[in-house]
mmCIF file as gemmi writes it, N, C-alpha and C atoms, coordinates in Angstrom:
data_model
loop_
_atom_site.group_PDB
_atom_site.id
_atom_site.type_symbol
_atom_site.label_atom_id
_atom_site.label_alt_id
_atom_site.label_comp_id
_atom_site.label_asym_id
_atom_site.label_entity_id
_atom_site.label_seq_id
_atom_site.pdbx_PDB_ins_code
_atom_site.Cartn_x
_atom_site.Cartn_y
_atom_site.Cartn_z
_atom_site.occupancy
_atom_site.B_iso_or_equiv
_atom_site.pdbx_formal_charge
_atom_site.auth_seq_id
_atom_site.auth_asym_id
_atom_site.pdbx_PDB_model_num
ATOM 1 N N . MET Axp A 1 ? 46.884 -44.739 37.952 1 0 ? 1 A 1
ATOM 2 C CA . MET Axp A 1 ? 47.388 -43.633 38.717 1 0 ? 1 A 1
ATOM 3 C C . MET Axp A 1 ? 48.021 -42.656 37.753 1 0 ? 1 A 1
ATOM 4 N N . LEU Axp A 2 ? 47.905 -41.382 38.044 1 0 ? 2 A 1
ATOM 5 C CA . LEU Axp A 2 ? 48.526 -40.343 37.232 1 0 ? 2 A 1
ATOM 6 C C . LEU Axp A 2 ? 49.598 -39.702 38.079 1 0 ? 2 A 1
ATOM 7 N N . LEU Axp A 3 ? 50.81 -39.661 37.576 1 0 ? 3 A 1
ATOM 8 C CA . LEU Axp A 3 ? 51.901 -39.048 38.301 1 0 ? 3 A 1
ATOM 9 C C . LEU Axp A 3 ? 52.22 -37.699 37.688 1 0 ? 3 A 1
ATOM 10 N N . LEU Axp A 4 ? 52.373 -36.685 38.53 1 0 ? 4 A 1
ATOM 11 C CA . LEU Axp A 4 ? 52.74 -35.364 38.051 1 0 ? 4 A 1
ATOM 12 C C . LEU Axp A 4 ? 54.202 -35.141 38.378 1 0 ? 4 A 1
ATOM 13 N N . THR Axp A 5 ? 55.008 -34.952 37.343 1 0 ? 5 A 1
ATOM 14 C CA . THR Axp A 5 ? 56.438 -34.775 37.561 1 0 ? 5 A 1
ATOM 15 C C . THR Axp A 5 ? 56.933 -33.634 36.7 1 0 ? 5 A 1
ATOM 16 N N . GLY Axp A 6 ? 57.41 -32.602 37.334 1 0 ? 6 A 1
ATOM 17 C CA . GLY Axp A 6 ? 57.998 -31.494 36.591 1 0 ? 6 A 1
ATOM 18 C C . GLY Axp A 6 ? 57.068 -30.873 35.568 1 0 ? 6 A 1
ATOM 19 N N . GLY Axp A 7 ? 55.783 -30.837 35.846 1 0 ? 7 A 1
ATOM 20 C CA . GLY Axp A 7 ? 54.833 -30.242 34.931 1 0 ? 7 A 1
ATOM 21 C C . GLY Axp A 7 ? 54.322 -31.181 33.858 1 0 ? 7 A 1
ATOM 22 N N . HIS Axp A 8 ? 54.772 -32.422 33.883 1 0 ? 8 A 1
ATOM 23 C CA . HIS Axp A 8 ? 54.323 -33.399 32.896 1 0 ? 8 A 1
ATOM 24 C C . HIS Axp A 8 ? 53.448 -34.442 33.563 1 0 ? 8 A 1
ATOM 25 N N . ALA Axp A 9 ? 52.418 -34.878 32.875 1 0 ? 9 A 1
ATOM 26 C CA . ALA Axp A 9 ? 51.538 -35.918 33.411 1 0 ? 9 A 1
ATOM 27 C C . ALA Axp A 9 ? 51.91 -37.245 32.766 1 0 ? 9 A 1
ATOM 28 N N . LEU Axp A 10 ? 52.133 -38.248 33.594 1 0 ? 10 A 1
ATOM 29 C CA . LEU Axp A 10 ? 52.505 -39.564 33.1 1 0 ? 10 A 1
ATOM 30 C C . LEU Axp A 10 ? 51.542 -40.598 33.653 1 0 ? 10 A 1
ATOM 31 N N . ALA Axp A 11 ? 51.091 -41.507 32.813 1 0 ? 11 A 1
ATOM 32 C CA . ALA Axp A 11 ? 50.227 -42.585 33.292 1 0 ? 11 A 1
ATOM 33 C C . ALA Axp A 11 ? 51.116 -43.694 33.833 1 0 ? 11 A 1
ATOM 34 N N . ALA Axp A 12 ? 50.774 -44.199 35.006 1 0 ? 12 A 1
ATOM 35 C CA . ALA Axp A 12 ? 51.547 -45.283 35.618 1 0 ? 12 A 1
ATOM 36 C C . ALA Axp A 12 ? 50.622 -46.442 35.906 1 0 ? 12 A 1
ATOM 37 N N . SER Axp A 13 ? 51.069 -47.632 35.59 1 0 ? 13 A 1
ATOM 38 C CA . SER Axp A 13 ? 50.266 -48.816 35.844 1 0 ? 13 A 1
ATOM 39 C C . SER Axp A 13 ? 50.639 -49.411 37.187 1 0 ? 13 A 1
ATOM 40 N N . SER Axp A 14 ? 49.629 -49.664 38.017 1 0 ? 14 A 1
ATOM 41 C CA . SER Axp A 14 ? 49.876 -50.258 39.327 1 0 ? 14 A 1
ATOM 42 C C . SER Axp A 14 ? 49.499 -51.731 39.336 1 0 ? 14 A 1
ATOM 43 N N . GLY Axp A 15 ? 49.118 -52.266 38.185 1 0 ? 15 A 1
ATOM 44 C CA . GLY Axp A 15 ? 48.747 -53.663 38.105 1 0 ? 15 A 1
ATOM 45 C C . GLY Axp A 15 ? 47.266 -53.905 38.325 1 0 ? 15 A 1
ATOM 46 N N . LYS Axp A 16 ? 46.549 -52.95 38.924 1 0 ? 16 A 1
ATOM 47 C CA . LYS Axp A 16 ? 45.112 -53.098 39.102 1 0 ? 16 A 1
ATOM 48 C C . LYS Axp A 16 ? 44.405 -52.137 38.156 1 0 ? 16 A 1
ATOM 49 N N . HIS Axp A 17 ? 43.137 -52.409 37.88 1 0 ? 17 A 1
ATOM 50 C CA . HIS Axp A 17 ? 42.388 -51.599 36.932 1 0 ? 17 A 1
ATOM 51 C C . HIS Axp A 17 ? 42.034 -50.237 37.537 1 0 ? 17 A 1
ATOM 52 N N . THR Axp A 18 ? 42.491 -49.194 36.908 1 0 ? 18 A 1
ATOM 53 C CA . THR Axp A 18 ? 42.083 -47.846 37.28 1 0 ? 18 A 1
ATOM 54 C C . THR Axp A 18 ? 41.74 -47.097 36.013 1 0 ? 18 A 1
ATOM 55 N N . SER Axp A 19 ? 40.942 -46.092 36.15 1 0 ? 19 A 1
ATOM 56 C CA . SER Axp A 19 ? 40.531 -45.297 35.009 1 0 ? 19 A 1
ATOM 57 C C . SER Axp A 19 ? 41.549 -44.191 34.767 1 0 ? 19 A 1
ATOM 58 N N . ALA Axp A 20 ? 42.208 -44.227 33.632 1 0 ? 20 A 1
ATOM 59 C CA . ALA Axp A 20 ? 43.161 -43.18 33.293 1 0 ? 20 A 1
ATOM 60 C C . ALA Axp A 20 ? 42.424 -41.899 32.961 1 0 ? 20 A 1
ATOM 61 N N . LEU Axp A 21 ? 43.029 -40.783 33.302 1 0 ? 21 A 1
ATOM 62 C CA . LEU Axp A 21 ? 42.476 -39.468 32.997 1 0 ? 21 A 1
ATOM 63 C C . LEU Axp A 21 ? 43.217 -38.871 31.821 1 0 ? 21 A 1
ATOM 64 N N . THR Axp A 22 ? 42.498 -38.142 30.988 1 0 ? 22 A 1
ATOM 65 C CA . THR Axp A 22 ? 43.182 -37.368 29.964 1 0 ? 22 A 1
ATOM 66 C C . THR Axp A 22 ? 43.842 -36.175 30.649 1 0 ? 22 A 1
ATOM 67 N N . THR Axp A 23 ? 44.764 -35.543 29.98 1 0 ? 23 A 1
ATOM 68 C CA . THR Axp A 23 ? 45.421 -34.363 30.537 1 0 ? 23 A 1
ATOM 69 C C . THR Axp A 23 ? 44.395 -33.284 30.852 1 0 ? 23 A 1
ATOM 70 N N . ASP Axp A 24 ? 43.442 -33.055 29.956 1 0 ? 24 A 1
ATOM 71 C CA . ASP Axp A 24 ? 42.408 -32.04 30.184 1 0 ? 24 A 1
ATOM 72 C C . ASP Axp A 24 ? 41.547 -32.377 31.4 1 0 ? 24 A 1
ATOM 73 N N . GLU Axp A 25 ? 41.196 -33.654 31.569 1 0 ? 25 A 1
ATOM 74 C CA . GLU Axp A 25 ? 40.404 -34.068 32.721 1 0 ? 25 A 1
ATOM 75 C C . GLU Axp A 25 ? 41.185 -33.864 34.016 1 0 ? 25 A 1
ATOM 76 N N . ALA Axp A 26 ? 42.464 -34.22 34.003 1 0 ? 26 A 1
ATOM 77 C CA . ALA Axp A 26 ? 43.298 -34.057 35.195 1 0 ? 26 A 1
ATOM 78 C C . ALA Axp A 26 ? 43.415 -32.583 35.578 1 0 ? 26 A 1
ATOM 79 N N . ILE Axp A 27 ? 43.635 -31.722 34.601 1 0 ? 27 A 1
ATOM 80 C CA . ILE Axp A 27 ? 43.75 -30.287 34.864 1 0 ? 27 A 1
ATOM 81 C C . ILE Axp A 27 ? 42.441 -29.738 35.419 1 0 ? 27 A 1
ATOM 82 N N . ALA Axp A 28 ? 41.318 -30.15 34.831 1 0 ? 28 A 1
ATOM 83 C CA . ALA Axp A 28 ? 40.008 -29.699 35.316 1 0 ? 28 A 1
ATOM 84 C C . ALA Axp A 28 ? 39.768 -30.163 36.746 1 0 ? 28 A 1
ATOM 85 N N . CYS Axp A 29 ? 40.141 -31.402 37.063 1 0 ? 29 A 1
ATOM 86 C CA . CYS Axp A 29 ? 39.974 -31.926 38.422 1 0 ? 29 A 1
ATOM 87 C C . CYS Axp A 29 ? 40.826 -31.146 39.417 1 0 ? 29 A 1
ATOM 88 N N . ILE Axp A 30 ? 42.063 -30.86 39.06 1 0 ? 30 A 1
ATOM 89 C CA . ILE Axp A 30 ? 42.94 -30.093 39.939 1 0 ? 30 A 1
ATOM 90 C C . ILE Axp A 30 ? 42.367 -28.709 40.179 1 0 ? 30 A 1
ATOM 91 N N . ARG Axp A 31 ? 41.891 -28.062 39.139 1 0 ? 31 A 1
ATOM 92 C CA . ARG Axp A 31 ? 41.306 -26.718 39.292 1 0 ? 31 A 1
ATOM 93 C C . ARG Axp A 31 ? 40.082 -26.747 40.199 1 0 ? 31 A 1
ATOM 94 N N . THR Axp A 32 ? 39.232 -27.758 40.025 1 0 ? 32 A 1
ATOM 95 C CA . THR Axp A 32 ? 38.034 -27.886 40.861 1 0 ? 32 A 1
ATOM 96 C C . THR Axp A 32 ? 38.417 -28.103 42.32 1 0 ? 32 A 1
ATOM 97 N N . ALA Axp A 33 ? 39.348 -29.012 42.557 1 0 ? 33 A 1
ATOM 98 C CA . ALA Axp A 33 ? 39.777 -29.297 43.926 1 0 ? 33 A 1
ATOM 99 C C . ALA Axp A 33 ? 40.464 -28.084 44.552 1 0 ? 33 A 1
ATOM 100 N N . ALA Axp A 34 ? 41.299 -27.393 43.794 1 0 ? 34 A 1
ATOM 101 C CA . ALA Axp A 34 ? 42.013 -26.227 44.314 1 0 ? 34 A 1
ATOM 102 C C . ALA Axp A 34 ? 41.061 -25.072 44.626 1 0 ? 34 A 1
ATOM 103 N N . ALA Axp A 35 ? 39.948 -24.983 43.912 1 0 ? 35 A 1
ATOM 104 C CA . ALA Axp A 35 ? 38.949 -23.952 44.211 1 0 ? 35 A 1
ATOM 105 C C . ALA Axp A 35 ? 38.251 -24.25 45.537 1 0 ? 35 A 1
ATOM 106 N N . ALA Axp A 36 ? 38.146 -25.532 45.882 1 0 ? 36 A 1
ATOM 107 C CA . ALA Axp A 36 ? 37.484 -25.945 47.121 1 0 ? 36 A 1
ATOM 108 C C . ALA Axp A 36 ? 38.438 -25.965 48.309 1 0 ? 36 A 1
ATOM 109 N N . GLN Axp A 37 ? 39.728 -26.202 48.058 1 0 ? 37 A 1
ATOM 110 C CA . GLN Axp A 37 ? 40.703 -26.328 49.146 1 0 ? 37 A 1
ATOM 111 C C . GLN Axp A 37 ? 42.049 -25.768 48.688 1 0 ? 37 A 1
ATOM 112 N N . THR Axp A 38 ? 42.51 -24.721 49.349 1 0 ? 38 A 1
ATOM 113 C CA . THR Axp A 38 ? 43.811 -24.159 48.987 1 0 ? 38 A 1
ATOM 114 C C . THR Axp A 38 ? 44.933 -25.035 49.531 1 0 ? 38 A 1
ATOM 115 N N . GLY Axp A 39 ? 46.079 -24.954 48.894 1 0 ? 39 A 1
ATOM 116 C CA . GLY Axp A 39 ? 47.253 -25.708 49.334 1 0 ? 39 A 1
ATOM 117 C C . GLY Axp A 39 ? 48.041 -26.223 48.153 1 0 ? 39 A 1
ATOM 118 N N . LEU Axp A 40 ? 48.928 -27.149 48.444 1 0 ? 40 A 1
ATOM 119 C CA . LEU Axp A 40 ? 49.779 -27.749 47.42 1 0 ? 40 A 1
ATOM 120 C C . LEU Axp A 40 ? 49.228 -29.104 47.009 1 0 ? 40 A 1
ATOM 121 N N . VAL Axp A 41 ? 49.125 -29.322 45.706 1 0 ? 41 A 1
ATOM 122 C CA . VAL Axp A 41 ? 48.649 -30.606 45.187 1 0 ? 41 A 1
ATOM 123 C C . VAL Axp A 41 ? 49.784 -31.611 45.316 1 0 ? 41 A 1
ATOM 124 N N . LYS Axp A 42 ? 49.502 -32.708 46.027 1 0 ? 42 A 1
ATOM 125 C CA . LYS Axp A 42 ? 50.502 -33.736 46.259 1 0 ? 42 A 1
ATOM 126 C C . LYS Axp A 42 ? 50.276 -34.98 45.42 1 0 ? 42 A 1
ATOM 127 N N . GLY Axp A 43 ? 49.088 -35.127 44.832 1 0 ? 43 A 1
ATOM 128 C CA . GLY Axp A 43 ? 48.827 -36.297 44.008 1 0 ? 43 A 1
ATOM 129 C C . GLY Axp A 43 ? 47.44 -36.253 43.406 1 0 ? 43 A 1
ATOM 130 N N . ILE Axp A 44 ? 47.284 -36.982 42.322 1 0 ? 44 A 1
ATOM 131 C CA . ILE Axp A 44 ? 45.994 -37.091 41.651 1 0 ? 44 A 1
ATOM 132 C C . ILE Axp A 44 ? 45.901 -38.494 41.065 1 0 ? 44 A 1
ATOM 133 N N . GLU Axp A 45 ? 44.712 -39.069 41.165 1 0 ? 45 A 1
ATOM 134 C CA . GLU Axp A 45 ? 44.518 -40.437 40.683 1 0 ? 45 A 1
ATOM 135 C C . GLU Axp A 45 ? 43.131 -40.557 40.067 1 0 ? 45 A 1
ATOM 136 N N . GLY Axp A 46 ? 43.04 -41.217 38.93 1 0 ? 46 A 1
ATOM 137 C CA . GLY Axp A 46 ? 41.755 -41.501 38.3 1 0 ? 46 A 1
ATOM 138 C C . GLY Axp A 46 ? 41.225 -42.83 38.778 1 0 ? 46 A 1
ATOM 139 N N . ASP Axp A 47 ? 39.906 -42.95 38.929 1 0 ? 47 A 1
ATOM 140 C CA . ASP Axp A 47 ? 39.316 -44.184 39.424 1 0 ? 47 A 1
ATOM 141 C C . ASP Axp A 47 ? 37.864 -44.286 38.964 1 0 ? 47 A 1
ATOM 142 N N . ASP Axp A 48 ? 37.369 -45.509 38.9 1 0 ? 48 A 1
ATOM 143 C CA . ASP Axp A 48 ? 35.95 -45.762 38.64 1 0 ? 48 A 1
ATOM 144 C C . ASP Axp A 48 ? 35.351 -46.298 39.928 1 0 ? 48 A 1
ATOM 145 N N . GLU Axp A 49 ? 34.275 -45.667 40.395 1 0 ? 49 A 1
ATOM 146 C CA . GLU Axp A 49 ? 33.61 -46.109 41.613 1 0 ? 49 A 1
ATOM 147 C C . GLU Axp A 49 ? 32.116 -46.071 41.418 1 0 ? 49 A 1
ATOM 148 N N . LYS Axp A 50 ? 31.491 -47.223 41.57 1 0 ? 50 A 1
ATOM 149 C CA . LYS Axp A 50 ? 30.035 -47.33 41.475 1 0 ? 50 A 1
ATOM 150 C C . LYS Axp A 50 ? 29.499 -46.684 40.194 1 0 ? 50 A 1
ATOM 151 N N . GLY Axp A 51 ? 30.178 -46.926 39.088 1 0 ? 51 A 1
ATOM 152 C CA . GLY Axp A 51 ? 29.72 -46.429 37.803 1 0 ? 51 A 1
ATOM 153 C C . GLY Axp A 51 ? 30.071 -44.984 37.509 1 0 ? 51 A 1
ATOM 154 N N . LYS Axp A 52 ? 30.779 -44.302 38.415 1 0 ? 52 A 1
ATOM 155 C CA . LYS Axp A 52 ? 31.182 -42.916 38.186 1 0 ? 52 A 1
ATOM 156 C C . LYS Axp A 52 ? 32.684 -42.847 37.998 1 0 ? 52 A 1
ATOM 157 N N . ARG Axp A 53 ? 33.094 -41.98 37.096 1 0 ? 53 A 1
ATOM 158 C CA . ARG Axp A 53 ? 34.523 -41.709 36.929 1 0 ? 53 A 1
ATOM 159 C C . ARG Axp A 53 ? 34.887 -40.6 37.895 1 0 ? 53 A 1
ATOM 160 N N . LEU Axp A 54 ? 35.843 -40.886 38.754 1 0 ? 54 A 1
ATOM 161 C CA . LEU Axp A 54 ? 36.265 -39.916 39.753 1 0 ? 54 A 1
ATOM 162 C C . LEU Axp A 54 ? 37.751 -39.654 39.62 1 0 ? 54 A 1
ATOM 163 N N . CYS Axp A 55 ? 38.155 -38.487 40.069 1 0 ? 55 A 1
ATOM 164 C CA . CYS Axp A 55 ? 39.574 -38.263 40.286 1 0 ? 55 A 1
ATOM 165 C C . CYS Axp A 55 ? 39.737 -37.885 41.747 1 0 ? 55 A 1
ATOM 166 N N . LYS Axp A 56 ? 40.768 -38.431 42.347 1 0 ? 56 A 1
ATOM 167 C CA . LYS Axp A 56 ? 41.052 -38.188 43.751 1 0 ? 56 A 1
ATOM 168 C C . LYS Axp A 56 ? 42.275 -37.28 43.811 1 0 ? 56 A 1
ATOM 169 N N . VAL Axp A 57 ? 42.102 -36.128 44.452 1 0 ? 57 A 1
ATOM 170 C CA . VAL Axp A 57 ? 43.166 -35.131 44.525 1 0 ? 57 A 1
ATOM 171 C C . VAL Axp A 57 ? 43.605 -34.996 45.977 1 0 ? 57 A 1
ATOM 172 N N . LYS Axp A 58 ? 44.905 -35.127 46.21 1 0 ? 58 A 1
ATOM 173 C CA . LYS Axp A 58 ? 45.462 -34.957 47.552 1 0 ? 58 A 1
ATOM 174 C C . LYS Axp A 58 ? 46.119 -33.585 47.623 1 0 ? 58 A 1
ATOM 175 N N . ILE Axp A 59 ? 45.723 -32.813 48.651 1 0 ? 59 A 1
ATOM 176 C CA . ILE Axp A 59 ? 46.228 -31.454 48.839 1 0 ? 59 A 1
ATOM 177 C C . ILE Axp A 59 ? 46.722 -31.309 50.276 1 0 ? 59 A 1
ATOM 178 N N . VAL Axp A 60 ? 47.843 -30.624 50.461 1 0 ? 60 A 1
ATOM 179 C CA . VAL Axp A 60 ? 48.348 -30.295 51.784 1 0 ? 60 A 1
ATOM 180 C C . VAL Axp A 60 ? 48.247 -28.78 51.941 1 0 ? 60 A 1
ATOM 181 N N . ASP Axp A 61 ? 47.535 -28.341 53.018 1 0 ? 61 A 1
ATOM 182 C CA . ASP Axp A 61 ? 47.361 -26.9 53.21 1 0 ? 61 A 1
ATOM 183 C C . ASP Axp A 61 ? 48.563 -26.283 53.92 1 0 ? 61 A 1
ATOM 184 N N . GLU Axp A 62 ? 48.508 -24.97 54.174 1 0 ? 62 A 1
ATOM 185 C CA . GLU Axp A 62 ? 49.637 -24.231 54.747 1 0 ? 62 A 1
ATOM 186 C C . GLU Axp A 62 ? 49.99 -24.672 56.174 1 0 ? 62 A 1
ATOM 187 N N . THR Axp A 63 ? 49.072 -25.326 56.872 1 0 ? 63 A 1
ATOM 188 C CA . THR Axp A 63 ? 49.352 -25.82 58.226 1 0 ? 63 A 1
ATOM 189 C C . THR Axp A 63 ? 49.892 -27.251 58.216 1 0 ? 63 A 1
ATOM 190 N N . GLY Axp A 64 ? 49.964 -27.867 57.037 1 0 ? 64 A 1
ATOM 191 C CA . GLY Axp A 64 ? 50.449 -29.232 56.919 1 0 ? 64 A 1
ATOM 192 C C . GLY Axp A 64 ? 49.345 -30.277 56.964 1 0 ? 64 A 1
ATOM 193 N N . THR Axp A 65 ? 48.094 -29.834 57.067 1 0 ? 65 A 1
ATOM 194 C CA . THR Axp A 65 ? 46.964 -30.756 57.091 1 0 ? 65 A 1
ATOM 195 C C . THR Axp A 65 ? 46.734 -31.328 55.706 1 0 ? 65 A 1
ATOM 196 N N . ARG Axp A 66 ? 46.539 -32.641 55.659 1 0 ? 66 A 1
ATOM 197 C CA . ARG Axp A 66 ? 46.298 -33.327 54.381 1 0 ? 66 A 1
ATOM 198 C C . ARG Axp A 66 ? 44.803 -33.403 54.114 1 0 ? 66 A 1
ATOM 199 N N . HIS Axp A 67 ? 44.421 -33.146 52.871 1 0 ? 67 A 1
ATOM 200 C CA . HIS Axp A 67 ? 43.023 -33.202 52.447 1 0 ? 67 A 1
ATOM 201 C C . HIS Axp A 67 ? 42.929 -34.104 51.225 1 0 ? 67 A 1
ATOM 202 N N . LYS Axp A 68 ? 41.875 -34.919 51.179 1 0 ? 68 A 1
ATOM 203 C CA . LYS Axp A 68 ? 41.609 -35.775 50.024 1 0 ? 68 A 1
ATOM 204 C C . LYS Axp A 68 ? 40.246 -35.376 49.471 1 0 ? 68 A 1
ATOM 205 N N . LEU Axp A 69 ? 40.222 -34.944 48.228 1 0 ? 69 A 1
ATOM 206 C CA . LEU Axp A 69 ? 38.986 -34.551 47.584 1 0 ? 69 A 1
ATOM 207 C C . LEU Axp A 69 ? 38.703 -35.471 46.41 1 0 ? 69 A 1
ATOM 208 N N . GLN Axp A 70 ? 37.443 -35.872 46.267 1 0 ? 70 A 1
ATOM 209 C CA . GLN Axp A 70 ? 37.026 -36.661 45.112 1 0 ? 70 A 1
ATOM 210 C C . GLN Axp A 70 ? 36.197 -35.745 44.213 1 0 ? 70 A 1
ATOM 211 N N . VAL Axp A 71 ? 36.57 -35.711 42.952 1 0 ? 71 A 1
ATOM 212 C CA . VAL Axp A 71 ? 35.898 -34.872 41.962 1 0 ? 71 A 1
ATOM 213 C C . VAL Axp A 71 ? 35.271 -35.772 40.906 1 0 ? 71 A 1
ATOM 214 N N . ASP Axp A 72 ? 33.987 -35.55 40.62 1 0 ? 72 A 1
ATOM 215 C CA . ASP Axp A 72 ? 33.295 -36.262 39.543 1 0 ? 72 A 1
ATOM 216 C C . ASP Axp A 72 ? 33.849 -35.72 38.224 1 0 ? 72 A 1
ATOM 217 N N . VAL Axp A 73 ? 34.442 -36.581 37.43 1 0 ? 73 A 1
ATOM 218 C CA . VAL Axp A 73 ? 35.081 -36.156 36.18 1 0 ? 73 A 1
ATOM 219 C C . VAL Axp A 73 ? 34.064 -35.561 35.204 1 0 ? 73 A 1
ATOM 220 N N . GLN Axp A 74 ? 32.857 -36.119 35.157 1 0 ? 74 A 1
ATOM 221 C CA . GLN Axp A 74 ? 31.852 -35.656 34.206 1 0 ? 74 A 1
ATOM 222 C C . GLN Axp A 74 ? 31.306 -34.273 34.57 1 0 ? 74 A 1
ATOM 223 N N . THR Axp A 75 ? 31.043 -34.026 35.857 1 0 ? 75 A 1
ATOM 224 C CA . THR Axp A 75 ? 30.421 -32.761 36.269 1 0 ? 75 A 1
ATOM 225 C C . THR Axp A 75 ? 31.41 -31.741 36.806 1 0 ? 75 A 1
ATOM 226 N N . ASN Axp A 76 ? 32.647 -32.161 37.072 1 0 ? 76 A 1
ATOM 227 C CA . ASN Axp A 76 ? 33.653 -31.315 37.699 1 0 ? 76 A 1
ATOM 228 C C . ASN Axp A 76 ? 33.16 -30.713 39.006 1 0 ? 76 A 1
ATOM 229 N N . GLN Axp A 77 ? 32.495 -31.533 39.809 1 0 ? 77 A 1
ATOM 230 C CA . GLN Axp A 77 ? 32.019 -31.138 41.13 1 0 ? 77 A 1
ATOM 231 C C . GLN Axp A 77 ? 32.72 -31.996 42.185 1 0 ? 77 A 1
ATOM 232 N N . VAL Axp A 78 ? 33.078 -31.363 43.313 1 0 ? 78 A 1
ATOM 233 C CA . VAL Axp A 78 ? 33.612 -32.131 44.437 1 0 ? 78 A 1
ATOM 234 C C . VAL Axp A 78 ? 32.477 -32.933 45.026 1 0 ? 78 A 1
ATOM 235 N N . VAL Axp A 79 ? 32.626 -34.254 45.091 1 0 ? 79 A 1
ATOM 236 C CA . VAL Axp A 79 ? 31.577 -35.11 45.636 1 0 ? 79 A 1
ATOM 237 C C . VAL Axp A 79 ? 31.907 -35.631 47.033 1 0 ? 79 A 1
ATOM 238 N N . LYS Axp A 80 ? 33.177 -35.488 47.436 1 0 ? 80 A 1
ATOM 239 C CA . LYS Axp A 80 ? 33.568 -35.924 48.768 1 0 ? 80 A 1
ATOM 240 C C . LYS Axp A 80 ? 34.866 -35.233 49.148 1 0 ? 80 A 1
ATOM 241 N N . ALA Axp A 81 ? 34.947 -34.797 50.402 1 0 ? 81 A 1
ATOM 242 C CA . ALA Axp A 81 ? 36.182 -34.178 50.897 1 0 ? 81 A 1
ATOM 243 C C . ALA Axp A 81 ? 36.455 -34.686 52.306 1 0 ? 81 A 1
ATOM 244 N N . LYS Axp A 82 ? 37.687 -35.06 52.555 1 0 ? 82 A 1
ATOM 245 C CA . LYS Axp A 82 ? 38.099 -35.528 53.888 1 0 ? 82 A 1
ATOM 246 C C . LYS Axp A 82 ? 39.228 -34.651 54.381 1 0 ? 82 A 1
């Protein structure tokens, strides 16, 4: 899991295997997700799923609706949005 605190990115271990993101990858994922969905970024997490490196970005829009976007780290494309 990647925690964003005060403009700094910190890697946090949750005890289970997750794919850590570099700072550049995290920034690229946030930019990709923010281009697809406006709002406030509430969290970002790196993960490996079915052989793909993904980052999951949680965004809350101006109405308070929560959105979860998955971004392919290699292509910087949104592959899933809820």
